[in-house]
ZAFIVO-859509 format. One record per residue (C-alpha): residue in one letter; x, z, y. Coordinates in Angstrom, 2 decimals, padded with zeros to 5 digits. Layout:
BEGIN
<atom r="A" px="X" pz="Z" py="Y"/>
...
//
This chain:
BEGIN
<atom r="X" px="048.73" pz="018.61" py="056.69"/>
<atom r="X" px="051.12" pz="018.44" py="059.65"/>
<atom r="X" px="054.08" pz="020.72" py="060.48"/>
<atom r="X" px="055.57" pz="022.13" py="063.66"/>
<atom r="X" px="057.84" pz="025.06" py="064.47"/>
<atom r="X" px="057.83" pz="027.93" py="066.94"/>
<atom r="X" px="061.35" pz="029.33" py="066.61"/>
<atom r="X" px="061.37" pz="032.90" py="067.89"/>
<atom r="X" px="065.01" pz="032.95" py="066.82"/>
<atom r="X" px="065.78" pz="030.43" py="069.57"/>
<atom r="X" px="063.55" pz="031.97" py="072.27"/>
<atom r="X" px="066.47" pz="033.68" py="074.08"/>
<atom r="X" px="068.58" pz="030.51" py="074.06"/>
<atom r="X" px="065.77" pz="028.34" py="075.43"/>
<atom r="X" px="064.65" pz="030.87" py="078.06"/>
<atom r="X" px="068.24" pz="031.36" py="079.28"/>
<atom r="X" px="068.93" pz="027.62" py="079.38"/>
<atom r="X" px="071.59" pz="027.67" py="076.66"/>
<atom r="X" px="069.33" pz="025.26" py="074.77"/>
<atom r="X" px="067.02" pz="022.84" py="076.56"/>
<atom r="X" px="063.51" pz="021.98" py="075.44"/>
<atom r="X" px="064.79" pz="018.45" py="074.86"/>
<atom r="X" px="067.51" pz="019.75" py="072.53"/>
<atom r="X" px="064.97" pz="021.86" py="070.65"/>
<atom r="X" px="062.68" pz="018.84" py="070.35"/>
<atom r="X" px="065.55" pz="016.82" py="068.93"/>
<atom r="X" px="066.25" pz="019.58" py="066.39"/>
<atom r="X" px="062.61" pz="019.51" py="065.27"/>
<atom r="X" px="062.75" pz="015.71" py="065.09"/>
<atom r="X" px="065.90" pz="015.88" py="062.95"/>
<atom r="X" px="064.04" pz="018.19" py="060.54"/>
<atom r="X" px="061.27" pz="015.56" py="060.34"/>
<atom r="X" px="058.64" pz="017.85" py="061.79"/>
<atom r="X" px="055.54" pz="016.31" py="063.33"/>
<atom r="X" px="055.81" pz="018.33" py="066.55"/>
<atom r="X" px="057.37" pz="021.38" py="068.19"/>
<atom r="X" px="055.77" pz="024.57" py="069.47"/>
<atom r="X" px="056.72" pz="026.57" py="072.54"/>
<atom r="X" px="055.96" pz="029.89" py="074.14"/>
<atom r="X" px="054.64" pz="029.32" py="077.64"/>
<atom r="X" px="057.43" pz="031.59" py="078.92"/>
<atom r="X" px="059.81" pz="028.77" py="077.98"/>
<atom r="X" px="058.21" pz="026.44" py="080.54"/>
<atom r="X" px="059.92" pz="027.28" py="083.83"/>
<atom r="X" px="057.16" pz="026.31" py="086.27"/>
<atom r="X" px="054.22" pz="024.00" py="086.85"/>
<atom r="X" px="055.67" pz="021.80" py="089.60"/>
<atom r="X" px="054.98" pz="018.07" py="089.20"/>
<atom r="X" px="058.69" pz="017.25" py="089.06"/>
<atom r="X" px="059.40" pz="019.74" py="086.27"/>
<atom r="X" px="056.33" pz="018.81" py="084.23"/>
<atom r="X" px="057.20" pz="015.11" py="084.53"/>
<atom r="X" px="060.76" pz="015.91" py="083.37"/>
<atom r="X" px="059.54" pz="017.80" py="080.29"/>
<atom r="X" px="057.12" pz="015.03" py="079.34"/>
<atom r="X" px="059.73" pz="012.31" py="079.88"/>
<atom r="X" px="062.29" pz="014.16" py="077.74"/>
<atom r="X" px="059.80" pz="014.67" py="074.92"/>
<atom r="X" px="058.83" pz="011.01" py="075.08"/>
<atom r="X" px="062.50" pz="010.03" py="074.92"/>
<atom r="X" px="062.98" pz="012.13" py="071.78"/>
<atom r="X" px="059.68" pz="010.88" py="070.34"/>
<atom r="X" px="058.10" pz="014.31" py="069.86"/>
<atom r="X" px="054.91" pz="016.03" py="070.97"/>
<atom r="X" px="053.95" pz="019.67" py="071.50"/>
<atom r="X" px="051.45" pz="020.90" py="068.94"/>
<atom r="X" px="050.96" pz="024.45" py="070.20"/>
<atom r="X" px="051.96" pz="026.66" py="073.08"/>
<atom r="X" px="051.45" pz="030.40" py="072.90"/>
<atom r="X" px="050.25" pz="032.90" py="075.48"/>
<atom r="X" px="049.11" pz="036.54" py="075.47"/>
<atom r="X" px="045.94" pz="037.33" py="077.45"/>
<atom r="X" px="045.09" pz="041.03" py="077.53"/>
<atom r="X" px="041.30" pz="041.11" py="077.72"/>
<atom r="X" px="041.04" pz="044.60" py="076.28"/>
<atom r="X" px="042.67" pz="046.30" py="079.26"/>
<atom r="X" px="040.54" pz="049.26" py="080.42"/>
<atom r="X" px="040.82" pz="048.23" py="084.09"/>
<atom r="X" px="038.21" pz="045.59" py="084.99"/>
<atom r="X" px="040.38" pz="044.30" py="087.83"/>
<atom r="X" px="043.24" pz="043.75" py="085.41"/>
<atom r="X" px="040.95" pz="041.84" py="083.05"/>
<atom r="X" px="040.01" pz="039.52" py="085.92"/>
<atom r="X" px="043.68" pz="038.95" py="086.62"/>
<atom r="X" px="044.28" pz="038.18" py="082.93"/>
<atom r="X" px="041.54" pz="035.54" py="083.10"/>
<atom r="X" px="043.20" pz="033.89" py="086.08"/>
<atom r="X" px="046.51" pz="033.91" py="084.21"/>
<atom r="X" px="044.80" pz="032.24" py="081.24"/>
<atom r="X" px="043.24" pz="029.57" py="083.42"/>
<atom r="X" px="046.72" pz="028.75" py="084.69"/>
<atom r="X" px="048.06" pz="028.70" py="081.13"/>
<atom r="X" px="045.31" pz="026.29" py="080.03"/>
<atom r="X" px="046.21" pz="023.98" py="082.91"/>
<atom r="X" px="049.91" pz="024.17" py="082.08"/>
<atom r="X" px="049.26" pz="023.48" py="078.38"/>
<atom r="X" px="047.18" pz="020.47" py="079.39"/>
<atom r="X" px="049.86" pz="019.23" py="081.78"/>
<atom r="X" px="052.46" pz="019.05" py="078.98"/>
<atom r="X" px="049.93" pz="017.46" py="076.58"/>
<atom r="X" px="049.87" pz="020.38" py="074.14"/>
<atom r="X" px="047.13" pz="020.11" py="071.54"/>
<atom r="X" px="046.54" pz="023.85" py="071.10"/>
<atom r="X" px="046.91" pz="027.02" py="073.15"/>
<atom r="X" px="047.22" pz="030.21" py="071.08"/>
<atom r="X" px="045.27" pz="033.07" py="072.65"/>
<atom r="X" px="044.91" pz="036.77" py="071.90"/>
<atom r="X" px="042.30" pz="039.49" py="072.38"/>
<atom r="X" px="044.58" pz="041.98" py="074.09"/>
<atom r="X" px="046.39" pz="045.23" py="073.47"/>
<atom r="X" px="045.12" pz="048.30" py="071.67"/>
<atom r="X" px="045.05" pz="050.41" py="074.82"/>
<atom r="X" px="044.36" pz="054.05" py="073.87"/>
<atom r="X" px="041.56" pz="054.27" py="076.47"/>
<atom r="X" px="039.68" pz="051.23" py="075.12"/>
<atom r="X" px="036.97" pz="051.85" py="072.52"/>
<atom r="X" px="036.35" pz="049.41" py="069.71"/>
<atom r="X" px="032.92" pz="048.54" py="071.11"/>
<atom r="X" px="034.22" pz="047.79" py="074.61"/>
<atom r="X" px="037.33" pz="045.96" py="073.45"/>
<atom r="X" px="035.37" pz="043.65" py="071.18"/>
<atom r="X" px="032.82" pz="042.93" py="073.90"/>
<atom r="X" px="035.44" pz="042.26" py="076.58"/>
<atom r="X" px="037.50" pz="040.00" py="074.30"/>
<atom r="X" px="034.49" pz="037.94" py="073.26"/>
<atom r="X" px="033.17" pz="037.67" py="076.83"/>
<atom r="X" px="036.47" pz="036.47" py="078.28"/>
<atom r="X" px="037.44" pz="034.12" py="075.45"/>
<atom r="X" px="034.02" pz="032.48" py="075.68"/>
<atom r="X" px="034.41" pz="032.16" py="079.45"/>
<atom r="X" px="037.78" pz="030.40" py="079.05"/>
<atom r="X" px="036.58" pz="027.82" py="076.52"/>
<atom r="X" px="034.79" pz="025.43" py="078.95"/>
<atom r="X" px="037.93" pz="024.92" py="081.06"/>
<atom r="X" px="039.99" pz="024.26" py="077.94"/>
<atom r="X" px="037.38" pz="021.76" py="076.77"/>
<atom r="X" px="037.46" pz="020.02" py="080.15"/>
<atom r="X" px="041.25" pz="019.78" py="080.18"/>
<atom r="X" px="041.59" pz="018.63" py="076.57"/>
<atom r="X" px="043.20" pz="021.75" py="075.13"/>
<atom r="X" px="041.88" pz="023.58" py="072.06"/>
<atom r="X" px="042.10" pz="027.37" py="072.22"/>
<atom r="X" px="043.06" pz="029.02" py="068.92"/>
<atom r="X" px="042.45" pz="032.77" py="068.56"/>
<atom r="X" px="044.94" pz="034.65" py="066.40"/>
<atom r="X" px="044.90" pz="037.71" py="064.14"/>
<atom r="X" px="047.87" pz="038.87" py="066.17"/>
<atom r="X" px="050.26" pz="041.84" py="066.00"/>
<atom r="X" px="052.60" pz="042.48" py="068.95"/>
<atom r="X" px="054.79" pz="040.36" py="071.23"/>
<atom r="X" px="057.79" pz="041.85" py="072.97"/>
<atom r="X" px="055.95" pz="041.58" py="076.28"/>
<atom r="X" px="053.33" pz="044.19" py="075.27"/>
<atom r="X" px="053.42" pz="047.98" py="075.04"/>
<atom r="X" px="050.87" pz="048.29" py="072.23"/>
<atom r="X" px="049.86" pz="046.46" py="069.07"/>
<atom r="X" px="047.12" pz="043.86" py="069.32"/>
<atom r="X" px="043.63" pz="045.33" py="069.50"/>
<atom r="X" px="042.54" pz="042.94" py="066.74"/>
<atom r="X" px="045.44" pz="043.55" py="064.36"/>
<atom r="X" px="043.01" pz="045.48" py="062.09"/>
<atom r="X" px="041.33" pz="042.65" py="060.14"/>
<atom r="X" px="037.76" pz="043.92" py="060.62"/>
<atom r="X" px="038.15" pz="043.81" py="064.41"/>
<atom r="X" px="039.68" pz="040.34" py="064.23"/>
<atom r="X" px="036.74" pz="039.14" py="062.12"/>
<atom r="X" px="034.21" pz="040.64" py="064.53"/>
<atom r="X" px="035.76" pz="038.86" py="067.52"/>
<atom r="X" px="036.14" pz="035.61" py="065.56"/>
<atom r="X" px="032.43" pz="035.76" py="064.73"/>
<atom r="X" px="031.65" pz="036.33" py="068.40"/>
<atom r="X" px="033.28" pz="033.02" py="069.41"/>
<atom r="X" px="032.29" pz="031.06" py="066.30"/>
<atom r="X" px="029.77" pz="028.84" py="068.11"/>
<atom r="X" px="032.34" pz="027.74" py="070.73"/>
<atom r="X" px="035.18" pz="025.20" py="070.56"/>
<atom r="X" px="037.64" pz="028.03" py="069.98"/>
<atom r="X" px="039.40" pz="027.69" py="066.65"/>
<atom r="X" px="041.53" pz="030.13" py="064.67"/>
<atom r="X" px="045.31" pz="030.34" py="064.46"/>
<atom r="X" px="045.70" pz="032.33" py="061.24"/>
<atom r="X" px="048.95" pz="034.29" py="060.98"/>
<atom r="X" px="050.06" pz="034.70" py="057.37"/>
<atom r="X" px="051.93" pz="037.97" py="057.99"/>
<atom r="X" px="049.71" pz="040.02" py="060.27"/>
<atom r="X" px="047.18" pz="041.28" py="057.71"/>
<atom r="X" px="050.13" pz="042.88" py="055.94"/>
<atom r="X" px="051.44" pz="044.16" py="059.28"/>
<atom r="X" px="048.09" pz="045.95" py="059.57"/>
<atom r="X" px="048.84" pz="047.60" py="056.22"/>
<atom r="X" px="046.21" pz="045.68" py="054.23"/>
<atom r="X" px="046.51" pz="043.47" py="051.15"/>
<atom r="X" px="043.66" pz="041.06" py="051.79"/>
<atom r="X" px="045.32" pz="038.12" py="053.50"/>
<atom r="X" px="043.53" pz="035.49" py="051.41"/>
<atom r="X" px="040.20" pz="037.32" py="051.63"/>
<atom r="X" px="040.35" pz="037.34" py="055.46"/>
<atom r="X" px="041.50" pz="033.71" py="055.52"/>
<atom r="X" px="038.49" pz="032.73" py="053.39"/>
<atom r="X" px="036.16" pz="034.37" py="055.92"/>
<atom r="X" px="037.35" pz="032.13" py="058.78"/>
<atom r="X" px="038.63" pz="029.05" py="056.92"/>
<atom r="X" px="036.04" pz="026.74" py="058.47"/>
<atom r="X" px="037.42" pz="027.52" py="061.94"/>
<atom r="X" px="041.15" pz="027.56" py="061.09"/>
<atom r="X" px="042.91" pz="024.73" py="062.91"/>
<atom r="X" px="046.46" pz="026.06" py="062.84"/>
<atom r="X" px="048.45" pz="028.44" py="060.65"/>
<atom r="X" px="051.31" pz="030.58" py="061.92"/>
<atom r="X" px="053.51" pz="030.59" py="058.84"/>
<atom r="X" px="055.27" pz="033.94" py="059.17"/>
<atom r="X" px="056.83" pz="036.50" py="056.83"/>
<atom r="X" px="057.50" pz="040.25" py="056.95"/>
<atom r="X" px="059.71" pz="042.56" py="054.91"/>
<atom r="X" px="057.77" pz="045.83" py="055.16"/>
<atom r="X" px="054.03" pz="046.40" py="054.73"/>
<atom r="X" px="052.45" pz="048.19" py="057.67"/>
<atom r="X" px="055.28" pz="047.34" py="060.05"/>
<atom r="X" px="056.20" pz="044.53" py="062.41"/>
<atom r="X" px="059.27" pz="043.51" py="060.41"/>
<atom r="X" px="059.86" pz="039.73" py="060.64"/>
<atom r="X" px="062.21" pz="038.21" py="058.07"/>
<atom r="X" px="063.42" pz="034.80" py="056.94"/>
<atom r="X" px="060.49" pz="032.78" py="055.64"/>
<atom r="X" px="060.23" pz="033.10" py="051.87"/>
<atom r="X" px="062.22" pz="036.33" py="051.59"/>
<atom r="X" px="059.46" pz="038.83" py="052.38"/>
<atom r="X" px="056.06" pz="040.01" py="051.16"/>
<atom r="X" px="053.70" pz="037.24" py="052.26"/>
<atom r="X" px="051.91" pz="035.57" py="049.30"/>
<atom r="X" px="052.52" pz="031.99" py="050.37"/>
<atom r="X" px="051.55" pz="030.48" py="047.00"/>
<atom r="X" px="048.13" pz="032.14" py="047.17"/>
<atom r="X" px="047.63" pz="031.22" py="050.84"/>
<atom r="X" px="048.58" pz="027.58" py="050.37"/>
<atom r="X" px="046.49" pz="027.33" py="047.21"/>
<atom r="X" px="043.50" pz="028.66" py="049.18"/>
<atom r="X" px="044.06" pz="026.09" py="051.93"/>
<atom r="X" px="044.32" pz="023.26" py="049.42"/>
<atom r="X" px="041.19" pz="024.46" py="047.61"/>
<atom r="X" px="039.28" pz="024.08" py="050.87"/>
<atom r="X" px="040.89" pz="020.66" py="051.52"/>
<atom r="X" px="042.36" pz="022.03" py="054.72"/>
<atom r="X" px="044.20" pz="019.43" py="056.79"/>
<atom r="X" px="045.37" pz="021.20" py="059.94"/>
<atom r="X" px="048.75" pz="022.26" py="061.30"/>
<atom r="X" px="051.29" pz="024.50" py="059.58"/>
<atom r="X" px="053.11" pz="025.95" py="062.57"/>
<atom r="X" px="056.18" pz="027.84" py="061.37"/>
<atom r="X" px="056.64" pz="031.07" py="063.31"/>
<atom r="X" px="060.33" pz="031.19" py="062.41"/>
<atom r="X" px="061.90" pz="034.59" py="063.10"/>
<atom r="X" px="064.70" pz="034.98" py="060.60"/>
<atom r="X" px="067.43" pz="035.30" py="063.26"/>
<atom r="X" px="069.75" pz="033.22" py="061.09"/>
<atom r="X" px="070.40" pz="030.49" py="063.63"/>
<atom r="X" px="069.74" pz="026.80" py="063.10"/>
<atom r="X" px="070.66" pz="026.92" py="059.38"/>
<atom r="X" px="067.95" pz="029.56" py="058.96"/>
<atom r="X" px="065.41" pz="027.30" py="060.66"/>
<atom r="X" px="066.32" pz="024.44" py="058.32"/>
<atom r="X" px="065.97" pz="026.76" py="055.32"/>
<atom r="X" px="062.57" pz="027.92" py="056.59"/>
<atom r="X" px="061.31" pz="024.36" py="056.92"/>
<atom r="X" px="062.57" pz="023.49" py="053.44"/>
<atom r="X" px="060.92" pz="026.60" py="051.97"/>
<atom r="X" px="057.53" pz="025.83" py="053.51"/>
<atom r="X" px="057.63" pz="022.19" py="052.41"/>
<atom r="X" px="058.50" pz="023.20" py="048.86"/>
<atom r="X" px="055.88" pz="025.96" py="048.74"/>
<atom r="X" px="053.17" pz="023.64" py="050.03"/>
<atom r="X" px="054.10" pz="020.96" py="047.53"/>
<atom r="X" px="054.06" pz="023.41" py="044.62"/>
<atom r="X" px="050.79" pz="025.13" py="045.54"/>
<atom r="X" px="048.10" pz="024.15" py="043.02"/>
//
């Protein structure tokens, strides 16, 4: 098992330039993580000079990027918009490859009121499958997530309901696309079957977003280990299946750097104690 961290707490500081990617990489190194994770919005551009700078700074620190995250919206009711989303994703795959990220987290899209379940599932599967060959060619592994809602969206994720997530996951099962399983989002959907859903896709799970929430049925991120997520059961399930992927902390406690350190310590302890 390897560990990285996507600190949503530090998103504003990194995006604004108050903290550099190099400084964040050094923080992750100091916490003895194996890698760092970034949102693609934290990468300023794709110019050769900037990409070379990011890679050189990471090499200087001695860290790599495990995962970058993006938010394709393939369930948009407008076909033209879906084509635009595909072009955005192609760019994101290229950018992830350019910074040597191992994984690119992808989504199905938003739960637009005009989009039926049948159409949304079909559009998500079609477009995710279409993106996989480029990712394969450029050495990036796409990981599809049981997602909830980023700040950039108006609606919840179309596949936040577990049954829809499982249907789309089955539709891309025979591709190189893996699963990024979020530990909190089944509860966000108001359901108590996190381990059951994990078991259904465990053979395709490459990365885990280790996240916590404080209120069932609500997007309510809290400090890792202080909420409702059954980490002992989840980690026991992973160990039972001899899982050896990446635990990618989706840290969102908003308690600054001390909170990030506490989150890392909690996950290490919980993993160690899981039977």
